[in-house]
C-alpha positions as CSV (number, residue, x, y, z in Angstrom):
1,M,101.6,-83.6,16.5
2,K,101.6,-79.8,16.6
3,I,104.3,-79.7,13.9
4,T,102.2,-82.0,11.7
5,T,99.0,-79.9,12.2
6,K,100.9,-76.7,11.3
7,F,102.5,-78.3,8.4
8,L,99.2,-79.6,7.1
9,T,97.6,-76.2,7.6
10,Y,100.4,-74.5,5.6
11,C,100.1,-77.1,2.8
12,I,96.3,-76.5,2.5
13,M,96.8,-72.8,2.4
14,A,99.5,-73.1,-0.2
15,F,97.3,-75.4,-2.3
16,A,94.3,-73.0,-2.0
17,F,96.6,-70.1,-3.1
18,V,97.8,-72.0,-6.1
19,L,94.2,-72.8,-7.2
20,T,93.0,-69.2,-6.8
21,S,95.9,-67.6,-8.6
22,C,95.7,-69.6,-11.8
23,E,94.7,-67.7,-14.9
24,G,92.2,-69.2,-17.4
25,E,90.4,-68.0,-20.4
26,D,87.8,-65.2,-20.1
27,G,84.3,-66.5,-20.0
28,A,81.6,-65.5,-22.6
29,A,80.0,-62.1,-22.4
30,G,76.8,-61.9,-20.3
31,P,73.5,-61.0,-21.7
32,Q,72.6,-57.4,-22.6
33,G,71.1,-55.5,-19.7
34,P,67.7,-53.8,-20.0
35,A,67.5,-50.5,-21.8
36,G,67.7,-47.4,-19.6
37,T,65.0,-44.7,-19.4
38,D,65.1,-41.7,-21.6
39,G,66.5,-38.6,-20.0
40,Q,65.1,-35.1,-20.2
41,D,65.8,-33.3,-23.4
42,G,68.4,-30.5,-23.2
43,N,68.0,-27.0,-24.4
44,A,69.8,-25.9,-27.5
45,N,67.7,-22.7,-27.9
46,V,70.2,-20.2,-26.6
47,V,71.1,-17.0,-28.4
48,S,73.9,-14.6,-27.6
49,V,73.4,-11.0,-28.9
50,L,76.5,-8.7,-28.8
51,F,76.4,-4.9,-29.0
52,E,79.8,-3.4,-29.7
53,N,81.1,0.2,-28.9
54,Q,78.0,1.3,-27.1
55,T,77.4,4.5,-25.1
56,I,75.3,4.1,-22.0
57,N,73.6,7.3,-20.8
58,N,72.3,8.2,-17.4
59,G,68.7,6.9,-17.3
60,D,67.0,4.4,-19.6
61,N,68.8,2.8,-22.6
62,V,66.7,0.7,-25.0
63,F,68.3,-2.1,-27.0
64,D,66.3,-3.6,-29.9
65,I,66.8,-7.4,-29.8
66,P,64.7,-9.1,-32.4
67,Q,65.9,-12.5,-31.2
68,L,64.0,-11.9,-27.9
69,T,60.9,-13.8,-29.0
70,Q,57.5,-14.2,-27.4
71,E,58.5,-17.7,-26.2
72,I,61.6,-16.5,-24.5
73,Y,59.6,-13.6,-23.0
74,D,56.9,-16.1,-21.7
75,T,59.1,-19.0,-20.5
76,G,62.8,-18.1,-20.8
77,I,65.4,-16.0,-19.1
78,V,67.4,-13.0,-20.3
79,Y,70.9,-12.3,-18.9
80,A,73.0,-9.3,-19.6
81,Y,76.7,-8.7,-19.3
82,V,78.9,-5.6,-19.8
83,T,82.6,-4.9,-20.3
84,V,84.7,-2.0,-21.5
85,T,85.9,-2.6,-25.1
86,G,89.3,-4.2,-24.8
87,N,88.8,-5.9,-21.5
88,D,89.1,-9.7,-21.3
89,Y,86.3,-10.1,-18.7
90,W,82.6,-9.7,-18.5
91,E,80.5,-8.5,-15.6
92,V,76.9,-9.7,-15.0
93,L,74.1,-7.2,-14.5
94,P,73.1,-5.7,-12.2
95,L,76.4,-3.9,-11.9
96,S,77.1,-2.1,-8.6
97,L,79.6,0.3,-7.3
98,G,79.9,-0.1,-3.5
99,Q,76.3,-0.5,-2.3
100,Q,74.7,1.4,-5.3
101,I,73.5,-0.4,-8.4
102,I,74.8,1.6,-11.4
103,L,73.6,-0.5,-14.3
104,E,70.7,-3.0,-14.4
105,I,68.0,-4.5,-16.6
106,D,65.0,-2.3,-16.0
107,R,62.5,-3.8,-18.5
108,I,62.3,-6.8,-20.8
109,E,59.8,-6.9,-23.6
110,V,59.4,-8.9,-26.8
111,G,62.1,-7.6,-29.1
112,R,63.9,-5.4,-26.7
113,A,65.4,-4.8,-23.3
114,T,65.8,-1.6,-21.4
115,L,68.9,-1.0,-19.2
116,R,68.8,1.7,-16.5
117,A,72.1,3.5,-15.7
118,T,73.3,6.0,-13.2
119,F,76.3,7.1,-15.2
120,T,77.3,7.9,-18.8
121,Q,80.1,6.0,-20.5
122,S,81.1,5.1,-24.1
123,N,83.1,2.3,-25.6
124,L,81.2,-0.4,-23.8
125,R,80.3,-3.9,-25.0
126,L,77.0,-5.4,-24.0
127,R,75.9,-9.0,-24.4
128,F,72.4,-10.4,-23.9
129,V,72.1,-14.2,-23.5
130,L,68.6,-15.3,-24.3
131,V,67.6,-18.8,-23.0
132,E,64.3,-20.5,-23.8
133,G,62.6,-22.4,-21.0
134,N,64.0,-25.6,-19.4
135,A,67.7,-24.6,-19.6
136,A,70.3,-26.4,-17.5
137,S,70.2,-25.2,-13.9
138,S,73.8,-26.2,-13.2
139,V,75.3,-23.2,-15.1
140,D,76.5,-20.2,-13.0
141,F,75.0,-17.4,-15.0
142,A,76.9,-14.8,-13.0
143,D,80.1,-16.1,-14.7
144,F,80.0,-15.3,-18.5
145,D,83.0,-17.6,-19.2
146,E,81.0,-20.5,-17.8
147,V,77.9,-19.6,-19.8
148,Q,80.0,-19.2,-22.9
149,A,81.7,-22.6,-22.4
150,Y,78.4,-24.4,-21.5
151,Y,76.4,-23.1,-24.5
152,G,79.3,-22.8,-27.0
153,L,78.9,-19.1,-27.5
154,D,81.3,-17.0,-29.5
């Protein structure tokens, strides 16, 4: 009797396995799901302004930036980066040496930015990235390569 019960159990399991492993035709596609909600609009209003072969003097250094509009001034952000001409990396401002800030944005106005330096050096490249309000918050603005890649800057 035990042998018959085991045999019957194995037969039922084998039959169930055969039924579930058969392949048939795919069924018809289901109905279209509901439309999703609209996401927040992105921000394509980003400008990169490059100043080549600049000399920074000890004290205030004013850069005329006509692209720095009233809207950017009111609702946006201005980032500044510096590198020595020929280097393949950018450093975000403020720039420090040890515990002392040696180059920083001192003042932002419509149409210009003022950098304050505690040194004098020539052959610098400066880049200002101007971002109108509602820019993506996931970008690490301390890393120019990430900013450049995210916004497609040259």
